[in-house]
C-alpha positions as CSV (number, residue, x, y, z in Angstrom):
1,X,-11.4,-33.0,-39.6
2,X,-14.1,-32.6,-36.6
3,X,-12.2,-30.1,-34.5
4,X,-13.1,-29.2,-31.1
5,X,-15.2,-25.6,-30.9
6,X,-12.9,-22.6,-30.2
7,X,-15.0,-22.0,-26.8
8,X,-12.4,-19.8,-25.5
9,X,-13.0,-17.2,-28.1
10,X,-17.1,-17.4,-27.8
11,X,-16.8,-15.9,-24.2
12,X,-17.5,-12.3,-23.7
13,X,-14.9,-9.7,-24.0
14,X,-15.1,-8.4,-20.4
15,X,-14.7,-12.4,-19.4
16,X,-11.5,-12.8,-21.8
17,X,-10.2,-9.4,-20.7
18,X,-10.2,-10.7,-17.1
19,X,-8.2,-13.9,-18.1
20,X,-5.7,-11.7,-19.8
21,X,-5.4,-9.3,-16.5
22,X,-3.5,-12.0,-15.0
23,X,-0.6,-12.2,-17.2
24,X,2.0,-9.6,-18.3
25,X,0.6,-7.2,-21.1
26,X,3.6,-8.2,-23.5
27,X,2.4,-11.9,-23.4
28,X,-1.6,-10.7,-23.6
29,X,-0.6,-9.0,-26.4
30,X,1.3,-12.1,-28.3
31,X,-2.9,-13.4,-28.0
32,X,-3.1,-11.2,-31.1
33,X,-1.4,-14.4,-33.5
34,X,-3.9,-16.8,-32.5
35,X,-7.2,-15.8,-34.8
36,X,-8.9,-13.1,-36.1
37,X,-11.0,-12.8,-33.3
38,X,-8.3,-12.3,-31.0
39,X,-6.1,-9.7,-33.8
40,X,-7.4,-6.2,-31.7
41,X,-8.5,-8.1,-28.3
42,X,-5.5,-6.6,-26.3
43,X,-6.3,-3.2,-27.6
44,X,-9.2,-2.9,-24.9
45,X,-7.8,-4.4,-22.0
46,X,-8.9,-2.5,-19.7
47,X,-5.5,-3.6,-17.3
48,X,-1.7,-2.9,-17.9
49,X,1.2,-4.6,-16.3
50,X,4.7,-3.4,-17.6
51,X,8.3,-5.0,-16.5
52,X,11.7,-4.1,-17.2
53,X,12.4,-7.3,-16.6
54,X,10.3,-8.4,-19.5
55,X,13.0,-6.9,-22.2
56,X,16.9,-7.0,-23.0
57,X,17.4,-3.3,-22.6
58,X,15.6,-0.3,-20.8
59,X,15.2,1.6,-24.5
60,X,13.0,-1.6,-25.8
61,X,11.3,-1.1,-22.6
62,X,10.5,2.7,-23.2
63,X,9.8,2.1,-27.0
64,X,7.7,-0.8,-26.4
65,X,5.5,0.7,-23.5
66,X,5.0,4.1,-26.1
67,X,3.7,2.0,-28.6
68,X,1.0,-0.2,-26.3
69,X,-0.6,3.2,-25.4
70,X,-0.1,5.0,-28.6
71,X,-2.2,1.4,-29.8
72,X,-4.4,1.2,-27.2
73,X,-8.5,1.7,-28.0
74,X,-8.4,5.1,-26.3
75,X,-12.1,5.2,-25.2
76,X,-11.8,2.3,-23.0
77,X,-10.6,3.6,-19.5
78,X,-8.1,1.3,-17.3
79,X,-9.1,-0.7,-14.2
80,X,-5.7,-1.2,-13.4
81,X,-1.8,-0.3,-13.8
82,X,0.9,-1.9,-12.8
83,X,4.3,-0.6,-13.5
84,X,7.9,-2.6,-12.2
85,X,11.0,-0.5,-12.3
86,X,14.6,-1.7,-12.3
87,X,17.9,0.5,-13.9
88,X,18.1,3.6,-14.9
89,X,14.5,4.6,-16.1
90,X,13.8,8.0,-16.7
91,X,11.8,10.2,-14.4
92,X,9.4,11.6,-17.2
93,X,9.2,8.7,-18.8
94,X,7.4,7.4,-15.6
95,X,5.6,10.2,-15.4
96,X,4.0,9.9,-18.5
97,X,2.5,6.6,-17.9
98,X,0.7,8.0,-14.7
99,X,-0.5,10.9,-16.2
100,X,-1.7,8.3,-19.0
101,X,-3.4,5.8,-16.6
102,X,-4.9,8.8,-14.7
103,X,-6.3,10.5,-17.6
104,X,-8.1,6.6,-18.4
105,X,-9.7,6.7,-15.2
106,X,-7.6,4.3,-13.8
107,X,-9.0,2.6,-10.0
108,X,-5.9,0.7,-8.7
109,X,-2.4,1.5,-9.3
110,X,0.9,-0.2,-8.1
111,X,4.3,1.4,-8.6
112,X,7.6,-0.9,-7.7
113,X,10.6,1.0,-8.0
114,X,13.9,-1.9,-7.3
115,X,17.2,-1.1,-7.3
116,X,16.5,1.6,-9.2
117,X,19.9,3.8,-8.7
118,X,19.2,6.7,-10.4
119,X,16.9,9.1,-7.6
120,X,12.9,8.5,-8.9
121,X,10.9,11.6,-7.8
122,X,7.0,11.8,-7.8
123,X,5.5,15.0,-7.1
124,X,2.2,15.2,-5.9
125,X,0.9,17.2,-8.3
126,X,1.1,13.6,-10.1
127,X,-1.6,12.1,-7.7
128,X,-4.8,14.1,-8.8
129,X,-7.6,11.5,-9.8
130,X,-11.2,11.7,-9.4
131,X,-10.9,7.7,-9.9
132,X,-8.1,6.0,-8.3
133,X,-9.4,3.6,-5.3
134,X,-6.4,1.8,-4.9
135,X,-2.5,2.3,-4.5
136,X,0.3,0.8,-4.0
137,X,3.8,2.7,-3.5
138,X,6.9,0.1,-3.2
139,X,10.3,1.4,-3.0
140,X,9.4,5.0,-4.1
141,X,10.0,8.6,-3.5
142,X,7.3,11.1,-2.8
143,X,8.2,15.0,-2.3
144,X,5.9,17.5,-0.9
145,X,5.7,20.9,0.0
146,X,4.1,21.8,3.6
147,X,0.6,22.9,2.1
148,X,1.1,19.8,-0.4
149,X,-1.5,17.1,-0.3
150,X,-2.9,14.2,-2.4
151,X,-5.5,15.2,-4.5
152,X,-7.6,11.8,-4.3
153,X,-11.0,11.7,-3.1
154,X,-12.0,8.4,-4.3
155,X,-9.0,6.7,-3.0
156,X,-9.8,3.8,-0.1
157,X,-6.7,2.0,-0.1
158,X,-3.3,2.8,0.2
159,X,-0.1,0.6,0.3
160,X,3.4,1.9,1.6
161,X,6.3,-1.0,1.0
162,X,9.7,-0.2,2.2
163,X,8.9,3.5,2.1
164,X,11.3,5.4,5.0
165,X,9.7,8.2,7.0
166,X,11.8,10.4,8.0
167,X,10.3,14.2,9.1
168,X,8.2,15.3,11.6
169,X,5.3,16.2,9.9
170,X,2.3,14.0,11.4
171,X,0.9,11.2,8.7
172,X,-2.9,13.0,9.0
173,X,-5.5,14.4,7.1
174,X,-5.1,17.7,8.6
175,X,-2.5,20.5,8.6
176,X,0.9,20.0,9.1
177,X,3.5,22.3,11.3
178,X,6.7,21.1,9.8
179,X,9.1,22.3,6.8
180,X,12.0,20.0,7.1
181,X,12.4,17.9,3.6
182,X,14.3,15.1,3.0
183,X,15.6,13.8,-0.6
184,X,17.0,10.5,0.3
185,X,15.6,7.3,-1.7
186,X,11.9,5.8,-0.7
187,X,11.2,8.5,1.5
188,X,7.6,10.0,1.9
189,X,7.7,13.4,2.9
190,X,4.1,14.7,3.8
191,X,2.1,17.4,5.0
192,X,-1.6,17.1,5.7
193,X,-1.0,14.5,3.0
194,X,-4.6,12.9,3.4
195,X,-6.5,16.1,3.6
196,X,-8.2,15.7,0.2
197,X,-8.4,11.7,0.5
198,X,-11.5,11.5,2.5
199,X,-12.7,8.4,1.7
200,X,-9.4,6.6,2.8
201,X,-10.7,3.0,4.9
202,X,-7.8,1.0,4.9
203,X,-3.6,1.8,5.3
204,X,-0.8,-0.8,5.1
205,X,2.7,0.1,6.1
206,X,5.1,-3.2,4.9
207,X,8.8,-3.0,6.0
208,X,9.2,1.0,6.6
209,X,11.5,2.5,8.9
210,X,10.3,5.7,10.8
211,X,12.7,8.2,11.2
212,X,10.5,10.6,12.6
213,X,10.4,11.7,16.3
214,X,6.5,12.1,16.7
215,X,4.4,10.1,13.7
216,X,1.0,9.7,14.3
217,X,-1.0,7.8,11.8
218,X,-4.6,10.0,11.6
219,X,-7.4,9.8,9.8
220,X,-10.7,10.6,10.4
221,X,-12.4,8.0,8.5
222,X,-9.9,5.0,8.8
223,X,-11.1,1.6,9.4
224,X,-8.2,-0.6,9.0
225,X,-4.6,-0.5,9.8
226,X,-1.7,-3.0,9.6
227,X,1.9,-2.5,10.4
228,X,4.3,-5.1,9.5
229,X,8.0,-5.4,9.8
230,X,10.3,-3.0,9.7
231,X,10.6,-0.2,12.8
232,X,10.3,3.3,14.4
233,X,12.6,5.1,16.6
234,X,9.8,6.9,18.4
235,X,6.4,6.1,19.8
236,X,3.6,5.5,16.7
237,X,0.7,6.9,17.3
238,X,-2.7,5.6,15.8
239,X,-5.3,8.3,16.2
240,X,-8.2,7.2,14.4
241,X,-12.1,7.7,15.8
242,X,-13.6,4.9,13.5
243,X,-10.5,2.3,13.5
244,X,-12.0,-1.5,13.3
245,X,-9.2,-3.5,12.5
246,X,-5.4,-2.9,14.0
247,X,-2.5,-5.6,13.1
248,X,1.0,-4.9,14.5
249,X,3.2,-8.1,13.3
250,X,6.8,-8.4,13.7
251,X,6.7,-4.3,13.8
252,X,10.2,-2.8,16.2
253,X,8.4,0.1,17.8
254,X,6.2,1.0,20.5
255,X,2.8,1.8,19.3
256,X,0.0,4.0,21.2
257,X,-3.3,3.8,19.8
258,X,-6.6,6.4,20.8
259,X,-9.3,4.0,18.7
260,X,-12.5,3.8,20.9
261,X,-13.7,1.5,18.4
262,X,-11.0,-1.0,17.7
263,X,-12.8,-4.2,17.8
264,X,-10.0,-6.4,16.4
265,X,-6.1,-6.5,17.3
266,X,-3.6,-8.6,16.2
267,X,-0.4,-8.3,17.8
268,X,2.5,-10.5,16.8
269,X,6.5,-9.5,17.8
270,X,9.9,-11.2,18.9
271,X,10.3,-9.6,21.6
272,X,7.6,-7.2,23.9
273,X,7.2,-3.9,23.3
274,X,5.1,-1.2,24.3
275,X,1.1,-1.4,23.4
276,X,-0.4,1.6,25.1
277,X,-4.5,2.7,24.6
278,X,-6.1,5.8,25.0
279,X,-9.3,4.4,25.7
280,X,-8.7,1.2,27.2
281,X,-9.3,-1.9,25.3
282,X,-13.0,-2.2,26.3
283,X,-14.2,-2.6,22.7
284,X,-12.3,-5.3,21.8
285,X,-14.1,-8.4,20.6
286,X,-11.1,-10.2,18.8
287,X,-7.6,-10.6,20.1
288,X,-4.4,-12.5,18.9
289,X,-1.4,-12.1,20.9
290,X,2.1,-13.5,20.5
291,X,5.6,-12.7,21.4
292,X,8.3,-15.6,20.6
293,X,10.5,-14.3,23.1
294,X,9.4,-12.6,26.4
295,X,12.0,-11.2,29.0
296,X,11.5,-11.9,32.4
297,X,11.3,-8.1,33.2
298,X,8.7,-7.2,30.8
299,X,6.0,-10.1,32.6
300,X,4.2,-7.5,34.6
301,X,3.9,-5.0,31.2
302,X,2.4,-8.1,29.1
303,X,0.1,-9.5,32.6
304,X,-1.4,-5.6,32.3
305,X,-2.0,-5.5,28.9
306,X,-3.6,-8.9,29.4
307,X,-5.7,-7.7,31.7
308,X,-7.3,-4.9,29.8
309,X,-8.9,-7.5,27.2
310,X,-11.4,-8.7,29.6
311,X,-14.7,-8.3,27.5
312,X,-12.7,-9.9,24.4
313,X,-14.8,-12.6,22.8
314,X,-12.1,-14.4,20.9
315,X,-8.7,-14.7,22.5
316,X,-6.0,-16.5,21.1
317,X,-2.5,-16.4,23.4
318,X,1.3,-18.1,21.9
319,X,2.4,-20.7,24.3
320,X,5.2,-17.8,25.4
321,X,2.6,-15.8,26.4
322,X,1.0,-18.4,28.3
323,X,4.3,-19.7,30.5
324,X,4.6,-15.8,31.5
325,X,1.9,-16.3,33.9
326,X,3.1,-19.9,34.9
327,X,6.5,-18.7,35.8
């Protein structure tokens, strides 16, 4: 029979590994039955993606993950690790996976702890890596002490999802002054948390609630900051001398900006919340400004903010904002 050539198997290993990176590790391992060429391919994949939803029980999940890690080619470093946990997962087991990832120079890590009844706490001592560049934490609880910090010198991108902030320690790359400690699920207690993250450029806060008297997002090298959804009971201070892009979308809280080099601003909200700038907005080049339901009494405040966009080259206003001028 004249069968077509197996062009997929003839691809270079790095291309095959990239293809397999888009599926769960469990499915990637199943490719070992395709041919002798694929028998051990999965052992060299630099991408790991584990999800408890793929297993009938947690014991089967932990047994499977342990088998995968022990069978991998230990000489192959990791590019990306994604861990999705649901249920009564063991904290020690989670830590063992993280330690494995960091020992293999992982560059990107995503940890999702959804619907975990038992409190899982990630001590900052786990976050020591000379390779990690991208970190996402979703519904994770992190405990720190007043002097503790992440030792992640190569970290450039950080994403917090559904993480609550509950104490008065500034979110900054310097020392802290508070000794308060909270143990509520999905909370972050930070004290100079980023003092050992000198290359941090991008921070995203998604669905985060801030229960802090004085919450300050401060990092000397921060370039991009995005705050999406969530709310704050006090003013959020953004102090970033090199900040270029700021996005505040559907966030219920006032924001005070101290960013003299800010060039792009996106503001989208149902109702107007205060937007201040310590330096004005003279460096802005692009602004997208939307308010779904502006109150009549907020019209002077909105107009005052818009008057500060005099040097903007590209300005997009929602129809409801335009109506403020008309009525």
